N, C-alpha and C positions, 0 to 999 in steps of 0.2 A: 668229322667235329670236331671243332676246336674245344679243348678243355677248359672249364672255367676255373682260375686262381682264385684262391679264396683269401679276400684280404686279410694281415696279418692284425691281430689284435693290439689296439692301442698300449703304450708303453706308460703305465701309472709312474710318474715321479714320486709318490711319496713313499712308494713301493719298492724303487730303482734306486743303488747310488752309480748309475748311469746320467751323466746330467743330459736334458731334454731340451732339446733347439724347438723353439715353438717358432711355428711358421710365421715369417715377414709379410705384413700387405696387410691387404682387404682382407676382414673374415667376415663369415657370412655371404657372400655376395661383395657389394659395394658399400655397405656399411661400416663405417668407422667403431671401432671400440669405445666405449665408454671411459673418461679419464675415473680412476677410484677419486671418491668425493676426500673432502680432506676432511670432513666433521665426524662427527659418530653418526651423526643423522641422517640419512640418506636425503631428506626432504631439506635441508639447510646447506647449502653449497659453502658460504664465507661468509663475511661482511659486504660481499658485493652490489652487483644487480640481481641478486636469484631471487629465490623467496622468503628470504630470511626477514631481512629489514628494510626491505625495499618493495617489494609487489606484494609483501603481507600485508595486507591490512590492518592487521594488529601490531607491526612490530615497529621498528625505529624509525623509520621513514618518514611515507605522507600519511602514516597510518594513521591508529586509534593514539599508540602510546606518547614516543617525544616527537613528531610531525606535529603536524595539522590537526591533528586528530581529536582523540574526545580528551588523554589525559595530560599533557602537556604543550601541547602546542596551542594552535589557535583555535581549537574547537573549545571543547567542556572541562579543558584541561586547567593550566596556570592560568589564563586568561578567560576561562571559564568555569566550571563548578569549582574550581581549588581556589585560583588565587586572584583569578580572572576579573572581567566587566561582565562574566555570564551569569549561569546561574551557583555563583559559587557560594561559600560561608565563610572565607577567606575575610578582608578588609572590611566587606560588607556588612559583616557579621555583626559589628563594632555598632555600624551607621544603624542596625534594625531597632537597637536597645533604646526604649523611652527617654529623651533628653527631661533634665530635671528643672522642672518650670522655675520660675522668680517665686521668690517669696516677697510678699509687700506686707509683709507685718511690722509694725512698729517693736525695735530692737531696744529701745531704750538709750540708744546715744547719743540722739538728740537732747533728748529729755535733760539727761546727767551734764549734756554741752550746756542748754541753759542754764541748771541750776548748779553753776558753778563761778566761783570767785576768783580771779586771776591763773586760771588754770585750775582750779582746787576743785573738785567735787566738795560738794555743802552735803550735810549729812541730814538736812530738812529743806523741807519746801515751801515757800510762805502761802498762806493757805488762802482760801479764795477772800475770808471775812475782811482779810486784813485791808485795815484803815490808817491813816497818819490823824496822830490824835488831836483833838481842839487845846485839851489841859497840856500845858508846860510842863511835863514830868521831868525832874532830874537825879542823877543818883549821886548822895553825898559818901563819897569813900572816905573811913577811916580808918588807917593803917598805926602800928606800932613806931616809935620815935617821931609821928610830925604833929606837930602842935595843933594844926586845923586839918577839916576835912577838904579833901578838894573834891570841885563839883563838875559834873560831866552832864551837859543837857540830852536827855534821850527823845527829843518828842518832834526831830524832821525828819525820819525817816518809819516806815510801818513794823521796822525790826530791829533789832541788835543781837550778834553774835557775843556769846562770850568765851573766853580762852587763853591760849598760850601763845598758839599760832599766830604771831604779829601780821602774817603776810594776808589774811583774812579777817580777822577778828577786828569787832568795831569798840569792845572793852577790852583788853588785855588782862588778864588774872597774874602774871608772872610766878605762879610758883608750883615747884615738883610735881606735886601730888593731882593738879591739874592737865585736864586733858585738852589735847591742841582744838580742837570744839567739845565746851565742854556742855554751854547749856545759850538756849535762844529766847529773846524776848519778842514778841510780836504784842500787836496793840490789833484788837479782834473788835469786829462791831456785834452787836447783840442781838438779839430777836427785836427788843425793843430799839434799836437803832442807837445806844450807848455803845461808845470806844472805849475800854477797856484794856489795862494792859495784863499779859500771861507769860509765863514764862513755863520753859520744857527742858527738860533734862536728855543730851542726845548722849542717853547711855556710855555716863564716863563712868570711872573706875571709881571713885572716891564720892561721888554724889554731888547734890546739890541741895541747902538748906536755905528753908523759910521760915522764919525765927526761931531757928534751932532745930526745927524739922524735915527731915532729908524725904524729899519728895519723890513720887515715882517718875521713872525715867520712860519717856518718849509718851508721855501724858501732860498736857497743858493744865498748868495750876493759876488760879488768878489772884491776880496781885492788888492790893490794898498801901494805902497811904500809909506812911511810915512802916513797911515792911522792912525784914531786914536779910540781907543775902548774904551767902555763905558758900564760898566752892570748893570742895576738897576739905584738905587741911588746915586752907591757909588761915591768917587769921585777922584777914582785912575784913570788914564791915562794910557795904552796900548799903542806905537807906533809899528808901526811896519816898522821896517827895515831890514837890511840885512848887504851883508859884503861889500859891495862895494859904500853903500847909504855914 
């Protein structure tokens, strides 16, 4: 009988200093030995067409992240939930905020424009009961150094403005202690139908005086024939008279 030869134990290369020659050719029959992976993770081969960035659903290919999927592709990404036209909260978030409604309340600018003269806003408004007087009222202005008074008719309009701003005033006062818009005179119709002259101080610094008494600011004071007006510290006296005086 033939004696059976005992197979030699394989040499462990890790325990031997003798180099071991590995068999060439196919191993395990006809199967080819797999190449070692270039990545740490055996499931990710490379950046090619393997499982990592192409065929994987959520890689960088056509899946969910940078491709046409959910993150940054055509799905719910830049054009989707984040920055696109889908369900995102990017540019569409500003359009969801309520738009401010137009305000049609009166701002007062039109009224201010109507209540101006030569582009300068006036400190008063013409009262509703203002009327042109039938009586021909006049102002006799007495100033130091003048022989006779200066006469100014004040019956052609419903009101007359006193002050030192000659661009807008009707009767200039020309004194440093007078305001630009110092006082205003209006003819007002009373409840009995009589039109009477009234004067109002426009909150001037140095005041308006009727017969030597300073009147209240921003209030109409009735004037009568032979009343004497003075403005500020000016020495000029303005006497109110009419044609029948």
